[in-house]
C-alpha positions in Angstrom: 0.2 0.0 0.0 2.7 2.3 1.0 4.2 1.7 -2.6 1.2 2.7 -4.1 0.9 6.3 -2.3 5.0 6.6 -3.1 4.3 6.2 -6.8 1.1 8.3 -6.9 2.5 11.1 -5.5 5.8 10.8 -7.4 3.2 10.6 -10.5 2.1 13.8 -10.0 5.8 15.4 -9.2 7.3 17.4 -11.8 11.0 17.6 -11.9 13.6 16.6 -9.3 13.4 15.7 -5.9 14.8 18.5 -3.5 17.9 17.7 -1.8 18.1 18.1 1.9 20.3 21.2 1.9 17.6 22.9 -0.5 14.9 22.2 2.0 16.8 23.3 4.7 17.5 26.9 3.2 13.7 26.9 1.8 13.2 26.3 5.4 15.3 29.3 6.7 14.4 31.8 4.2 10.9 31.2 5.5 12.2 31.6 9.3 13.8 34.9 8.0 10.6 36.1 6.5 9.0 35.8 9.3 11.3 37.1 11.3 11.6 40.2 9.3 7.3 40.6 9.8 7.7 40.3 13.7 11.1 42.0 14.7 9.7 45.8 13.4 7.4 45.5 16.0 10.0 46.1 18.9 9.9 49.6 17.5 6.5 49.8 18.3 5.4 50.5 14.5 7.2 54.2 15.0 8.8 55.1 11.6 11.3 57.1 13.1 12.7 54.5 15.2 12.1 51.6 13.0 14.6 53.7 10.4 16.9 54.0 13.3 17.5 50.4 14.5 16.4 48.7 10.9 14.6 45.6 12.8 13.9 44.4 9.0 17.5 44.3 7.8 18.8 41.6 10.7 17.0 38.9 9.4 17.9 39.6 5.5 21.4 39.8 6.2 21.4 36.7 8.3 19.6 34.9 5.5 21.9 35.9 3.4 24.7 34.5 5.5 22.6 30.6 5.7 20.6 30.7 2.8 22.6 32.2 -0.2 22.0 34.9 -2.3 19.0 33.6 -4.4 17.1 33.0 -1.3 18.2 36.2 0.6 17.6 38.3 -2.4 13.7 37.0 -2.7 13.1 37.3 1.2 14.8 40.6 1.1 12.4 41.7 -1.8 9.3 40.2 -0.3 9.6 41.4 3.3 8.9 45.0 3.1 6.1 44.4 0.9 4.6 41.7 2.7 4.6 43.6 5.9 3.2 46.8 4.1 0.3 44.4 2.9 -0.2 42.8 6.1 0.6 45.4 8.9 0.5 49.1 6.9 4.1 49.6 8.0 6.3 50.6 5.7 3.9 52.6 3.9 3.9 51.0 0.2 4.8 53.9 -1.9 7.8 54.8 -2.2 9.1 53.4 1.1 8.2 49.8 0.7 9.0 49.5 -2.7 12.0 51.2 -2.3 12.9 49.1 0.7 12.3 45.7 -1.3 14.9 46.8 -3.9 17.5 48.0 -1.1 16.8 44.5 1.2 17.1 42.8 -2.2 20.5 44.0 -2.9 21.4 43.4 0.9 20.3 40.0 0.4 21.9 39.2 -2.8 25.2 41.2 -2.6 26.0 39.8 0.8 25.2 36.5 -0.3 27.4 36.7 -3.4 30.6 38.2 -1.7 30.4 35.4 1.3 30.2 32.6 -1.0 33.4 34.0 -3.1 35.7 33.9 0.3 36.0 32.1 3.6 32.9 31.7 5.4 34.6 30.6 8.8 36.6 34.0 8.8 35.2 36.6 10.7 37.2 39.2 8.4 35.2 37.7 5.6 31.7 38.0 7.2 32.3 41.6 7.7 33.8 42.3 4.1 30.4 40.6 2.7 28.2 42.4 5.3 29.8 45.9 4.4 29.8 45.2 0.7 25.8 44.4 1.1 25.3 47.7 2.9 27.0 49.9 1.0 25.6 48.1 -2.3 22.0 48.1 -0.9 21.8 51.5 0.5 22.8 52.3 -3.1 20.3 50.7 -4.7 17.7 52.1 -2.4 19.0 55.6 -3.2 18.6 54.6 -7.1 15.0 53.2 -6.4 14.1 56.4 -4.1 15.0 58.7 -7.1 13.2 57.1 -9.7 9.8 56.6 -7.5 10.4 60.2 -6.2 10.5 61.5 -9.6 7.6 59.8 -11.3 5.5 60.5 -8.1 5.8 63.8 -8.5 7.0 64.8 -5.2 9.8 66.8 -4.2 13.4 65.5 -5.7 15.3 62.8 -3.7 18.8 64.7 -3.2 21.8 63.7 -2.6 21.7 65.1 0.8 18.5 63.0 1.7 20.2 60.1 0.5 22.7 60.7 3.1 20.7 61.9 5.9 18.3 58.8 5.7 20.6 56.2 4.2 23.6 56.8 7.1 22.9 59.4 9.5 19.6 58.7 10.4 20.5 54.9 10.3 23.8 55.4 12.3 22.2 53.4 15.2 21.2 50.5 13.4 24.1 50.2 11.2 26.5 50.0 14.3 24.1 47.3 15.6 24.1 45.4 12.7 28.0 45.7 12.6 28.3 44.2 16.4 25.5 41.6 16.3 25.7 40.0 13.1 29.1 38.6 12.6 28.4 37.3 16.5 25.6 36.0 15.6 26.8 34.1 12.0 30.0 33.1 13.9 28.1 31.2 16.4 25.3 29.9 14.4 27.7 28.4 11.9 28.5 25.6 14.3 25.0 24.5 14.3 23.3 25.4 11.0 25.0 23.2 8.3 23.5 24.6 4.8 
């Protein structure tokens, strides 16, 4: 009887079965997406505090380290859009859309750089994290510029980019630089992907 059900299940399956590592990555990616929905509640849904602490960014960076660039880019893109639809924060236009591109960039760049180096090296974790942070912020600035110019709002200036992307986010950036490498190094011993 078990063979018949297995054959029936296989008959409806298209493609190759997923490898154990891919199932693990998919499961972790779903967990990081869920964390991206929950962690911003620590800021009390107050945008000024959220833009300072950057709680949605943490799971995306962790996803890049543990799931790779493909999953992290997807989780990064979906996270702010899903949160906007479910909870109304961030506001979808232009903030949520710009954040989707920013977080996608974080995940993609951090994951790609990390995979090119030594995963056990704390220095390489920092290199990957910094590359992702800078690249994602540049992508965010480009997205903001395009979105603001097409909506007829005020132009997104370089001063606005520096203020919103770096000065206002300094507390969150410092927290990321302190906590993420420690978390990655500690969990590398326990999560094998």
